[in-house]
CHARMM internal coordinates of N, CA and C (Angstrom, degrees):
IC EDIT
DIST 1 N 1 CA 1.5286
DIST 1 CA 1 C 1.5052
ANGL 1 N 1 CA 1 C 109.87
DIST 1 C 2 N 1.3217
ANGL 1 CA 1 C 2 N 113.95
DIHE 1 N 1 CA 1 C 2 N 139.21
DIST 2 N 2 CA 1.4074
ANGL 1 C 2 N 2 CA 124.17
DIHE 1 CA 1 C 2 N 2 CA -178.69
DIST 2 CA 2 C 1.5467
ANGL 2 N 2 CA 2 C 111.94
DIHE 1 C 2 N 2 CA 2 C -65.11
DIST 2 C 3 N 1.3508
ANGL 2 CA 2 C 3 N 114.53
DIHE 2 N 2 CA 2 C 3 N 119.96
DIST 3 N 3 CA 1.4692
ANGL 2 C 3 N 3 CA 119.25
DIHE 2 CA 2 C 3 N 3 CA -176.94
DIST 3 CA 3 C 1.3961
ANGL 3 N 3 CA 3 C 114.92
DIHE 2 C 3 N 3 CA 3 C -60.84
DIST 3 C 4 N 1.4464
ANGL 3 CA 3 C 4 N 121.13
DIHE 3 N 3 CA 3 C 4 N -37.38
DIST 4 N 4 CA 1.4863
ANGL 3 C 4 N 4 CA 115.38
DIHE 3 CA 3 C 4 N 4 CA 175.60
DIST 4 CA 4 C 1.5456
ANGL 4 N 4 CA 4 C 111.72
DIHE 3 C 4 N 4 CA 4 C -70.41
DIST 4 C 5 N 1.2949
ANGL 4 CA 4 C 5 N 123.10
DIHE 4 N 4 CA 4 C 5 N -29.13
DIST 5 N 5 CA 1.3992
ANGL 4 C 5 N 5 CA 121.28
DIHE 4 CA 4 C 5 N 5 CA 175.82
DIST 5 CA 5 C 1.4674
ANGL 5 N 5 CA 5 C 119.22
DIHE 4 C 5 N 5 CA 5 C -63.13
DIST 5 C 6 N 1.4800
ANGL 5 CA 5 C 6 N 108.55
DIHE 5 N 5 CA 5 C 6 N -35.57
DIST 6 N 6 CA 1.4885
ANGL 5 C 6 N 6 CA 119.52
DIHE 5 CA 5 C 6 N 6 CA -178.99
DIST 6 CA 6 C 1.4408
ANGL 6 N 6 CA 6 C 104.71
DIHE 5 C 6 N 6 CA 6 C -73.58
DIST 6 C 7 N 1.3444
ANGL 6 CA 6 C 7 N 129.53
DIHE 6 N 6 CA 6 C 7 N -42.95
DIST 7 N 7 CA 1.3285
ANGL 6 C 7 N 7 CA 128.57
DIHE 6 CA 6 C 7 N 7 CA 175.47
DIST 7 CA 7 C 1.5661
ANGL 7 N 7 CA 7 C 114.31
DIHE 6 C 7 N 7 CA 7 C -60.80
DIST 7 C 8 N 1.3887
ANGL 7 CA 7 C 8 N 117.20
DIHE 7 N 7 CA 7 C 8 N -36.89
DIST 8 N 8 CA 1.4423
ANGL 7 C 8 N 8 CA 118.99
DIHE 7 CA 7 C 8 N 8 CA 176.73
DIST 8 CA 8 C 1.5355
ANGL 8 N 8 CA 8 C 110.90
DIHE 7 C 8 N 8 CA 8 C -67.26
DIST 8 C 9 N 1.3114
ANGL 8 CA 8 C 9 N 113.51
DIHE 8 N 8 CA 8 C 9 N -47.11
DIST 9 N 9 CA 1.5025
ANGL 8 C 9 N 9 CA 114.71
DIHE 8 CA 8 C 9 N 9 CA 175.52
DIST 9 CA 9 C 1.4955
ANGL 9 N 9 CA 9 C 116.99
DIHE 8 C 9 N 9 CA 9 C -59.46
DIST 9 C 10 N 1.2362
ANGL 9 CA 9 C 10 N 117.85
DIHE 9 N 9 CA 9 C 10 N -37.26
DIST 10 N 10 CA 1.4331
ANGL 9 C 10 N 10 CA 120.62
DIHE 9 CA 9 C 10 N 10 CA 173.77
DIST 10 CA 10 C 1.5207
ANGL 10 N 10 CA 10 C 111.73
DIHE 9 C 10 N 10 CA 10 C -64.06
DIST 10 C 11 N 1.3576
ANGL 10 CA 10 C 11 N 117.56
DIHE 10 N 10 CA 10 C 11 N -38.83
DIST 11 N 11 CA 1.4684
ANGL 10 C 11 N 11 CA 118.56
DIHE 10 CA 10 C 11 N 11 CA 177.33
DIST 11 CA 11 C 1.4758
ANGL 11 N 11 CA 11 C 113.51
DIHE 10 C 11 N 11 CA 11 C -68.23
DIST 11 C 12 N 1.4445
ANGL 11 CA 11 C 12 N 115.60
DIHE 11 N 11 CA 11 C 12 N -39.86
DIST 12 N 12 CA 1.4105
ANGL 11 C 12 N 12 CA 119.90
DIHE 11 CA 11 C 12 N 12 CA 176.24
DIST 12 CA 12 C 1.5335
ANGL 12 N 12 CA 12 C 110.64
DIHE 11 C 12 N 12 CA 12 C -58.67
DIST 12 C 13 N 1.2796
ANGL 12 CA 12 C 13 N 116.61
DIHE 12 N 12 CA 12 C 13 N -43.59
DIST 13 N 13 CA 1.5107
ANGL 12 C 13 N 13 CA 121.88
DIHE 12 CA 12 C 13 N 13 CA 174.83
DIST 13 CA 13 C 1.3625
ANGL 13 N 13 CA 13 C 118.29
DIHE 12 C 13 N 13 CA 13 C -62.05
DIST 13 C 14 N 1.3337
ANGL 13 CA 13 C 14 N 120.52
DIHE 13 N 13 CA 13 C 14 N -27.49
DIST 14 N 14 CA 1.4104
ANGL 13 C 14 N 14 CA 123.26
DIHE 13 CA 13 C 14 N 14 CA 173.25
DIST 14 CA 14 C 1.6290
ANGL 14 N 14 CA 14 C 113.69
DIHE 13 C 14 N 14 CA 14 C -80.63
DIST 14 C 15 N 1.3196
ANGL 14 CA 14 C 15 N 113.21
DIHE 14 N 14 CA 14 C 15 N -38.21
DIST 15 N 15 CA 1.4450
ANGL 14 C 15 N 15 CA 121.39
DIHE 14 CA 14 C 15 N 15 CA 170.30
DIST 15 CA 15 C 1.5264
ANGL 15 N 15 CA 15 C 117.85
DIHE 14 C 15 N 15 CA 15 C -60.33
DIST 15 C 16 N 1.3180
ANGL 15 CA 15 C 16 N 109.35
DIHE 15 N 15 CA 15 C 16 N -49.35
DIST 16 N 16 CA 1.5094
ANGL 15 C 16 N 16 CA 118.16
DIHE 15 CA 15 C 16 N 16 CA -175.70
DIST 16 CA 16 C 1.6188
ANGL 16 N 16 CA 16 C 109.72
DIHE 15 C 16 N 16 CA 16 C -118.19
DIST 16 C 17 N 1.4144
ANGL 16 CA 16 C 17 N 117.65
DIHE 16 N 16 CA 16 C 17 N 66.14
DIST 17 N 17 CA 1.3790
ANGL 16 C 17 N 17 CA 119.99
DIHE 16 CA 16 C 17 N 17 CA -168.15
DIST 17 CA 17 C 1.6292
ANGL 17 N 17 CA 17 C 113.48
DIHE 16 C 17 N 17 CA 17 C -60.25
DIST 17 C 18 N 1.2214
ANGL 17 CA 17 C 18 N 117.60
DIHE 17 N 17 CA 17 C 18 N -32.03
DIST 18 N 18 CA 1.4511
ANGL 17 C 18 N 18 CA 117.31
DIHE 17 CA 17 C 18 N 18 CA -177.25
DIST 18 CA 18 C 1.5561
ANGL 18 N 18 CA 18 C 111.58
DIHE 17 C 18 N 18 CA 18 C -126.83
DIST 18 C 19 N 1.2884
ANGL 18 CA 18 C 19 N 120.33
DIHE 18 N 18 CA 18 C 19 N 42.68
DIST 19 N 19 CA 1.3527
ANGL 18 C 19 N 19 CA 125.76
DIHE 18 CA 18 C 19 N 19 CA -179.83
DIST 19 CA 19 C 1.4828
ANGL 19 N 19 CA 19 C 110.53
DIHE 18 C 19 N 19 CA 19 C -73.45
DIST 19 C 20 N 1.3076
ANGL 19 CA 19 C 20 N 118.86
DIHE 19 N 19 CA 19 C 20 N 126.06
DIST 20 N 20 CA 1.5025
ANGL 19 C 20 N 20 CA 125.77
DIHE 19 CA 19 C 20 N 20 CA 179.50
DIST 20 CA 20 C 1.5144
ANGL 20 N 20 CA 20 C 108.59
DIHE 19 C 20 N 20 CA 20 C -125.59
DIST 20 C 21 N 1.3561
ANGL 20 CA 20 C 21 N 113.25
DIHE 20 N 20 CA 20 C 21 N 149.37
DIST 21 N 21 CA 1.4316
ANGL 20 C 21 N 21 CA 124.08
DIHE 20 CA 20 C 21 N 21 CA 174.20
DIST 21 CA 21 C 1.6104
ANGL 21 N 21 CA 21 C 106.24
DIHE 20 C 21 N 21 CA 21 C -94.00
DIST 21 C 22 N 1.2956
ANGL 21 CA 21 C 22 N 115.53
DIHE 21 N 21 CA 21 C 22 N 127.68
DIST 22 N 22 CA 1.4718
ANGL 21 C 22 N 22 CA 123.07
DIHE 21 CA 21 C 22 N 22 CA 179.02
DIST 22 CA 22 C 1.6814
ANGL 22 N 22 CA 22 C 106.95
DIHE 21 C 22 N 22 CA 22 C -101.28
DIST 22 C 23 N 1.2003
ANGL 22 CA 22 C 23 N 112.68
DIHE 22 N 22 CA 22 C 23 N 138.60
DIST 23 N 23 CA 1.5452
ANGL 22 C 23 N 23 CA 118.58
DIHE 22 CA 22 C 23 N 23 CA 170.67
DIST 23 CA 23 C 1.4429
ANGL 23 N 23 CA 23 C 107.31
DIHE 22 C 23 N 23 CA 23 C -86.47
DIST 23 C 24 N 1.3306
ANGL 23 CA 23 C 24 N 120.36
DIHE 23 N 23 CA 23 C 24 N 109.35
DIST 24 N 24 CA 1.3999
ANGL 23 C 24 N 24 CA 124.77
DIHE 23 CA 23 C 24 N 24 CA -171.42
DIST 24 CA 24 C 1.4511
ANGL 24 N 24 CA 24 C 109.95
DIHE 23 C 24 N 24 CA 24 C -106.30
DIST 24 C 25 N 1.4137
ANGL 24 CA 24 C 25 N 126.21
DIHE 24 N 24 CA 24 C 25 N 19.59
DIST 25 N 25 CA 1.3986
ANGL 24 C 25 N 25 CA 128.62
DIHE 24 CA 24 C 25 N 25 CA -176.53
DIST 25 CA 25 C 1.5266
ANGL 25 N 25 CA 25 C 101.74
DIHE 24 C 25 N 25 CA 25 C -88.10
DIST 25 C 26 N 1.3691
ANGL 25 CA 25 C 26 N 114.03
DIHE 25 N 25 CA 25 C 26 N 179.80
DIST 26 N 26 CA 1.4663
ANGL 25 C 26 N 26 CA 120.39
DIHE 25 CA 25 C 26 N 26 CA 179.79
DIST 26 CA 26 C 1.6285
ANGL 26 N 26 CA 26 C 106.32
DIHE 25 C 26 N 26 CA 26 C -65.21
DIST 26 C 27 N 1.3441
ANGL 26 CA 26 C 27 N 113.13
DIHE 26 N 26 CA 26 C 27 N 146.48
DIST 27 N 27 CA 1.4593
ANGL 26 C 27 N 27 CA 111.59
DIHE 26 CA 26 C 27 N 27 CA 177.71
DIST 27 CA 27 C 1.5351
ANGL 27 N 27 CA 27 C 108.69
DIHE 26 C 27 N 27 CA 27 C -74.02
DIST 27 C 28 N 1.3288
ANGL 27 CA 27 C 28 N 113.67
DIHE 27 N 27 CA 27 C 28 N 164.71
DIST 28 N 28 CA 1.4864
ANGL 27 C 28 N 28 CA 122.58
DIHE 27 CA 27 C 28 N 28 CA -175.07
DIST 28 CA 28 C 1.5306
ANGL 28 N 28 CA 28 C 108.94
DIHE 27 C 28 N 28 CA 28 C -68.09
DIST 28 C 29 N 1.3307
ANGL 28 CA 28 C 29 N 111.46
DIHE 28 N 28 CA 28 C 29 N -47.97
DIST 29 N 29 CA 1.5397
ANGL 28 C 29 N 29 CA 120.23
DIHE 28 CA 28 C 29 N 29 CA -171.29
DIST 29 CA 29 C 1.5629
ANGL 29 N 29 CA 29 C 112.55
DIHE 28 C 29 N 29 CA 29 C -132.77
DIST 29 C 30 N 1.2402
ANGL 29 CA 29 C 30 N 119.22
DIHE 29 N 29 CA 29 C 30 N 142.37
DIST 30 N 30 CA 1.5000
ANGL 29 C 30 N 30 CA 118.37
DIHE 29 CA 29 C 30 N 30 CA 167.01
DIST 30 CA 30 C 1.5156
ANGL 30 N 30 CA 30 C 108.90
DIHE 29 C 30 N 30 CA 30 C -136.39
DIST 30 C 31 N 1.2963
ANGL 30 CA 30 C 31 N 114.46
DIHE 30 N 30 CA 30 C 31 N 130.49
DIST 31 N 31 CA 1.4475
ANGL 30 C 31 N 31 CA 120.80
DIHE 30 CA 30 C 31 N 31 CA -165.67
DIST 31 CA 31 C 1.6002
ANGL 31 N 31 CA 31 C 99.49
DIHE 30 C 31 N 31 CA 31 C -84.41
DIST 31 C 32 N 1.4667
ANGL 31 CA 31 C 32 N 115.19
DIHE 31 N 31 CA 31 C 32 N 178.71
DIST 32 N 32 CA 1.3865
ANGL 31 C 32 N 32 CA 119.53
DIHE 31 CA 31 C 32 N 32 CA 178.50
DIST 32 CA 32 C 1.5027
ANGL 32 N 32 CA 32 C 114.51
DIHE 31 C 32 N 32 CA 32 C -63.27
DIST 32 C 33 N 1.2730
ANGL 32 CA 32 C 33 N 123.90
DIHE 32 N 32 CA 32 C 33 N -18.50
DIST 33 N 33 CA 1.4595
ANGL 32 C 33 N 33 CA 129.50
DIHE 32 CA 32 C 33 N 33 CA -176.09
DIST 33 CA 33 C 1.5512
ANGL 33 N 33 CA 33 C 109.81
DIHE 32 C 33 N 33 CA 33 C -91.65
DIST 33 C 34 N 1.3945
ANGL 33 CA 33 C 34 N 117.14
DIHE 33 N 33 CA 33 C 34 N 1.64
DIST 34 N 34 CA 1.3798
ANGL 33 C 34 N 34 CA 117.96
DIHE 33 CA 33 C 34 N 34 CA -175.23
DIST 34 CA 34 C 1.4929
ANGL 34 N 34 CA 34 C 121.32
DIHE 33 C 34 N 34 CA 34 C 77.66
DIST 34 C 35 N 1.3087
ANGL 34 CA 34 C 35 N 112.14
DIHE 34 N 34 CA 34 C 35 N 12.52
DIST 35 N 35 CA 1.4701
ANGL 34 C 35 N 35 CA 119.69
DIHE 34 CA 34 C 35 N 35 CA 179.28
DIST 35 CA 35 C 1.5398
ANGL 35 N 35 CA 35 C 109.75
DIHE 34 C 35 N 35 CA 35 C -92.25
DIST 35 C 36 N 1.3667
ANGL 35 CA 35 C 36 N 115.94
DIHE 35 N 35 CA 35 C 36 N 138.24
DIST 36 N 36 CA 1.4852
ANGL 35 C 36 N 36 CA 116.27
DIHE 35 CA 35 C 36 N 36 CA 179.54
DIST 36 CA 36 C 1.4687
ANGL 36 N 36 CA 36 C 111.74
DIHE 35 C 36 N 36 CA 36 C -84.32
DIST 36 C 37 N 1.3673
ANGL 36 CA 36 C 37 N 113.91
DIHE 36 N 36 CA 36 C 37 N 145.68
DIST 37 N 37 CA 1.4854
ANGL 36 C 37 N 37 CA 120.81
DIHE 36 CA 36 C 37 N 37 CA 171.27
DIST 37 CA 37 C 1.3626
ANGL 37 N 37 CA 37 C 109.42
DIHE 36 C 37 N 37 CA 37 C -122.98
DIST 37 C 38 N 1.3313
ANGL 37 CA 37 C 38 N 117.88
DIHE 37 N 37 CA 37 C 38 N 152.37
DIST 38 N 38 CA 1.4937
ANGL 37 C 38 N 38 CA 124.30
DIHE 37 CA 37 C 38 N 38 CA 174.79
DIST 38 CA 38 C 1.4821
ANGL 38 N 38 CA 38 C 115.71
DIHE 37 C 38 N 38 CA 38 C 58.59
DIST 38 C 39 N 1.3800
ANGL 38 CA 38 C 39 N 114.82
DIHE 38 N 38 CA 38 C 39 N 39.39
DIST 39 N 39 CA 1.4724
ANGL 38 C 39 N 39 CA 117.58
DIHE 38 CA 38 C 39 N 39 CA 173.88
DIST 39 CA 39 C 1.4964
ANGL 39 N 39 CA 39 C 108.66
DIHE 38 C 39 N 39 CA 39 C -84.39
DIST 39 C 40 N 1.3573
ANGL 39 CA 39 C 40 N 112.08
DIHE 39 N 39 CA 39 C 40 N 157.81
DIST 40 N 40 CA 1.4366
ANGL 39 C 40 N 40 CA 115.09
DIHE 39 CA 39 C 40 N 40 CA 174.71
DIST 40 CA 40 C 1.5209
ANGL 40 N 40 CA 40 C 110.71
DIHE 39 C 40 N 40 CA 40 C -85.58
DIST 40 C 41 N 1.3410
ANGL 40 CA 40 C 41 N 115.52
DIHE 40 N 40 CA 40 C 41 N 127.78
DIST 41 N 41 CA 1.4832
ANGL 40 C 41 N 41 CA 118.35
DIHE 40 CA 40 C 41 N 41 CA -178.60
DIST 41 CA 41 C 1.4807
ANGL 41 N 41 CA 41 C 111.81
DIHE 40 C 41 N 41 CA 41 C -73.78
DIST 41 C 42 N 1.3489
ANGL 41 CA 41 C 42 N 112.87
DIHE 41 N 41 CA 41 C 42 N 162.86
DIST 42 N 42 CA 1.6173
ANGL 41 C 42 N 42 CA 112.13
DIHE 41 CA 41 C 42 N 42 CA 175.29
DIST 42 CA 42 C 1.4921
ANGL 42 N 42 CA 42 C 112.25
DIHE 41 C 42 N 42 CA 42 C -63.05
DIST 42 C 43 N 1.3018
ANGL 42 CA 42 C 43 N 113.30
DIHE 42 N 42 CA 42 C 43 N 152.43
DIST 43 N 43 CA 1.4745
ANGL 42 C 43 N 43 CA 114.94
DIHE 42 CA 42 C 43 N 43 CA -179.07
DIST 43 CA 43 C 1.4712
ANGL 43 N 43 CA 43 C 106.51
DIHE 42 C 43 N 43 CA 43 C -129.76
DIST 43 C 44 N 1.3686
ANGL 43 CA 43 C 44 N 122.88
DIHE 43 N 43 CA 43 C 44 N 156.64
DIST 44 N 44 CA 1.4090
ANGL 43 C 44 N 44 CA 129.16
DIHE 43 CA 43 C 44 N 44 CA 173.82
DIST 44 CA 44 C 1.4947
ANGL 44 N 44 CA 44 C 107.84
DIHE 43 C 44 N 44 CA 44 C -68.00
DIST 44 C 45 N 1.4167
ANGL 44 CA 44 C 45 N 113.05
DIHE 44 N 44 CA 44 C 45 N 153.02
DIST 45 N 45 CA 1.3816
ANGL 44 C 45 N 45 CA 114.38
DIHE 44 CA 44 C 45 N 45 CA 178.49
DIST 45 CA 45 C 1.5545
ANGL 45 N 45 CA 45 C 109.43
DIHE 44 C 45 N 45 CA 45 C -93.19
DIST 45 C 46 N 1.3938
ANGL 45 CA 45 C 46 N 112.84
DIHE 45 N 45 CA 45 C 46 N 134.71
DIST 46 N 46 CA 1.5827
ANGL 45 C 46 N 46 CA 112.38
DIHE 45 CA 45 C 46 N 46 CA 172.76
DIST 46 CA 46 C 1.5058
ANGL 46 N 46 CA 46 C 99.87
DIHE 45 C 46 N 46 CA 46 C -94.22
DIST 46 C 47 N 1.3888
ANGL 46 CA 46 C 47 N 110.84
DIHE 46 N 46 CA 46 C 47 N 118.46
DIST 47 N 47 CA 1.3998
ANGL 46 C 47 N 47 CA 123.82
DIHE 46 CA 46 C 47 N 47 CA -175.43
DIST 47 CA 47 C 1.5334
ANGL 47 N 47 CA 47 C 111.84
DIHE 46 C 47 N 47 CA 47 C -65.54
DIST 47 C 48 N 1.4056
ANGL 47 CA 47 C 48 N 112.90
DIHE 47 N 47 CA 47 C 48 N -34.24
DIST 48 N 48 CA 1.5291
ANGL 47 C 48 N 48 CA 117.85
DIHE 47 CA 47 C 48 N 48 CA -177.43
DIST 48 CA 48 C 1.4756
ANGL 48 N 48 CA 48 C 104.76
DIHE 47 C 48 N 48 CA 48 C -70.22
DIST 48 C 49 N 1.3305
ANGL 48 CA 48 C 49 N 123.84
DIHE 48 N 48 CA 48 C 49 N -40.98
DIST 49 N 49 CA 1.4597
ANGL 48 C 49 N 49 CA 122.26
DIHE 48 CA 48 C 49 N 49 CA 178.98
DIST 49 CA 49 C 1.4583
ANGL 49 N 49 CA 49 C 109.50
DIHE 48 C 49 N 49 CA 49 C -67.59
DIST 49 C 50 N 1.3528
ANGL 49 CA 49 C 50 N 121.40
DIHE 49 N 49 CA 49 C 50 N -35.23
DIST 50 N 50 CA 1.3934
ANGL 49 C 50 N 50 CA 122.51
DIHE 49 CA 49 C 50 N 50 CA -178.11
DIST 50 CA 50 C 1.4851
ANGL 50 N 50 CA 50 C 112.84
DIHE 49 C 50 N 50 CA 50 C -67.33
DIST 50 C 51 N 1.3564
ANGL 50 CA 50 C 51 N 117.43
DIHE 50 N 50 CA 50 C 51 N -38.31
DIST 51 N 51 CA 1.5101
ANGL 50 C 51 N 51 CA 121.11
DIHE 50 CA 50 C 51 N 51 CA -178.87
DIST 51 CA 51 C 1.5022
ANGL 51 N 51 CA 51 C 104.39
DIHE 50 C 51 N 51 CA 51 C -72.16
DIST 51 C 52 N 1.2763
ANGL 51 CA 51 C 52 N 123.71
DIHE 51 N 51 CA 51 C 52 N -38.15
DIST 52 N 52 CA 1.4978
ANGL 51 C 52 N 52 CA 127.13
DIHE 51 CA 51 C 52 N 52 CA -177.43
DIST 52 CA 52 C 1.6138
ANGL 52 N 52 CA 52 C 107.20
DIHE 51 C 52 N 52 CA 52 C -65.82
DIST 52 C 53 N 1.3304
ANGL 52 CA 52 C 53 N 117.20
DIHE 52 N 52 CA 52 C 53 N -39.58
DIST 53 N 53 CA 1.4049
ANGL 52 C 53 N 53 CA 118.94
DIHE 52 CA 52 C 53 N 53 CA 175.57
DIST 53 CA 53 C 1.5906
ANGL 53 N 53 CA 53 C 113.64
DIHE 52 C 53 N 53 CA 53 C -61.53
DIST 53 C 54 N 1.3529
ANGL 53 CA 53 C 54 N 109.87
DIHE 53 N 53 CA 53 C 54 N -40.90
DIST 54 N 54 CA 1.4937
ANGL 53 C 54 N 54 CA 116.28
DIHE 53 CA 53 C 54 N 54 CA -178.40
DIST 54 CA 54 C 1.5419
ANGL 54 N 54 CA 54 C 111.54
DIHE 53 C 54 N 54 CA 54 C -66.21
DIST 54 C 55 N 1.3166
ANGL 54 CA 54 C 55 N 115.01
DIHE 54 N 54 CA 54 C 55 N -40.00
DIST 55 N 55 CA 1.4578
ANGL 54 C 55 N 55 CA 120.73
DIHE 54 CA 54 C 55 N 55 CA 175.10
DIST 55 CA 55 C 1.5272
ANGL 55 N 55 CA 55 C 113.76
DIHE 54 C 55 N 55 CA 55 C -67.88
DIST 55 C 56 N 1.2301
ANGL 55 CA 55 C 56 N 120.81
DIHE 55 N 55 CA 55 C 56 N -39.38
DIST 56 N 56 CA 1.4040
ANGL 55 C 56 N 56 CA 124.36
DIHE 55 CA 55 C 56 N 56 CA 165.58
DIST 56 CA 56 C 1.4522
ANGL 56 N 56 CA 56 C 118.61
DIHE 55 C 56 N 56 CA 56 C -47.24
DIST 56 C 57 N 1.3387
ANGL 56 CA 56 C 57 N 115.15
DIHE 56 N 56 CA 56 C 57 N -40.13
DIST 57 N 57 CA 1.3766
ANGL 56 C 57 N 57 CA 125.95
DIHE 56 CA 56 C 57 N 57 CA -179.46
DIST 57 CA 57 C 1.5796
ANGL 57 N 57 CA 57 C 118.14
DIHE 56 C 57 N 57 CA 57 C -92.49
DIST 57 C 58 N 1.4048
ANGL 57 CA 57 C 58 N 110.63
DIHE 57 N 57 CA 57 C 58 N 10.75
DIST 58 N 58 CA 1.4782
ANGL 57 C 58 N 58 CA 115.99
DIHE 57 CA 57 C 58 N 58 CA 177.14
DIST 58 CA 58 C 1.4664
ANGL 58 N 58 CA 58 C 114.96
DIHE 57 C 58 N 58 CA 58 C 87.43
DIST 58 C 59 N 1.3120
ANGL 58 CA 58 C 59 N 117.77
DIHE 58 N 58 CA 58 C 59 N 4.09
DIST 59 N 59 CA 1.5291
ANGL 58 C 59 N 59 CA 122.35
DIHE 58 CA 58 C 59 N 59 CA -179.78
DIST 59 CA 59 C 1.5542
ANGL 59 N 59 CA 59 C 108.65
DIHE 58 C 59 N 59 CA 59 C -106.93
DIST 59 C 60 N 1.2968
ANGL 59 CA 59 C 60 N 113.80
DIHE 59 N 59 CA 59 C 60 N 147.53
DIST 60 N 60 CA 1.4331
ANGL 59 C 60 N 60 CA 119.98
DIHE 59 CA 59 C 60 N 60 CA 175.53
DIST 60 CA 60 C 1.4711
ANGL 60 N 60 CA 60 C 113.43
DIHE 59 C 60 N 60 CA 60 C -141.78
DIST 60 C 61 N 1.5065
ANGL 60 CA 60 C 61 N 115.34
DIHE 60 N 60 CA 60 C 61 N 146.84
DIST 61 N 61 CA 1.3660
ANGL 60 C 61 N 61 CA 118.50
DIHE 60 CA 60 C 61 N 61 CA 175.35
DIST 61 CA 61 C 1.4229
ANGL 61 N 61 CA 61 C 101.26
DIHE 60 C 61 N 61 CA 61 C -122.12
DIST 61 C 62 N 1.4512
ANGL 61 CA 61 C 62 N 114.48
DIHE 61 N 61 CA 61 C 62 N 135.14
DIST 62 N 62 CA 1.4666
ANGL 61 C 62 N 62 CA 115.86
DIHE 61 CA 61 C 62 N 62 CA 175.78
DIST 62 CA 62 C 1.5047
ANGL 62 N 62 CA 62 C 109.04
DIHE 61 C 62 N 62 CA 62 C -134.63
DIST 62 C 63 N 1.3346
ANGL 62 CA 62 C 63 N 114.27
DIHE 62 N 62 CA 62 C 63 N 160.49
DIST 63 N 63 CA 1.5049
ANGL 62 C 63 N 63 CA 116.77
DIHE 62 CA 62 C 63 N 63 CA 175.76
DIST 63 CA 63 C 1.4651
ANGL 63 N 63 CA 63 C 110.58
DIHE 62 C 63 N 63 CA 63 C -71.16
DIST 63 C 64 N 1.3563
ANGL 63 CA 63 C 64 N 118.27
DIHE 63 N 63 CA 63 C 64 N 138.78
DIST 64 N 64 CA 1.3757
ANGL 63 C 64 N 64 CA 120.85
DIHE 63 CA 63 C 64 N 64 CA 176.51
DIST 64 CA 64 C 1.5213
ANGL 64 N 64 CA 64 C 109.69
DIHE 63 C 64 N 64 CA 64 C -82.81
DIST 64 C 65 N 1.2657
ANGL 64 CA 64 C 65 N 111.83
DIHE 64 N 64 CA 64 C 65 N 143.64
DIST 65 N 65 CA 1.5098
ANGL 64 C 65 N 65 CA 118.49
DIHE 64 CA 64 C 65 N 65 CA -172.43
DIST 65 CA 65 C 1.5784
ANGL 65 N 65 CA 65 C 112.65
DIHE 64 C 65 N 65 CA 65 C -116.09
END
COOR INIT
IC SEED 1 N 1 CA 1 C
IC BUILD
């Protein structure tokens, strides 16, 4: 694993300790009372995947030196 990437992920985890992704699309089901069923719960961010997606799209975050 790249040492710089590991340090960056550790820093992001310190800055955003409880960052979660929320699924904001329409819910799968709504019952007659207006309650949602089968919604996707919030999930923790995998910072390694996040940084990989940024790089795939031509963006990059680096540690400042």
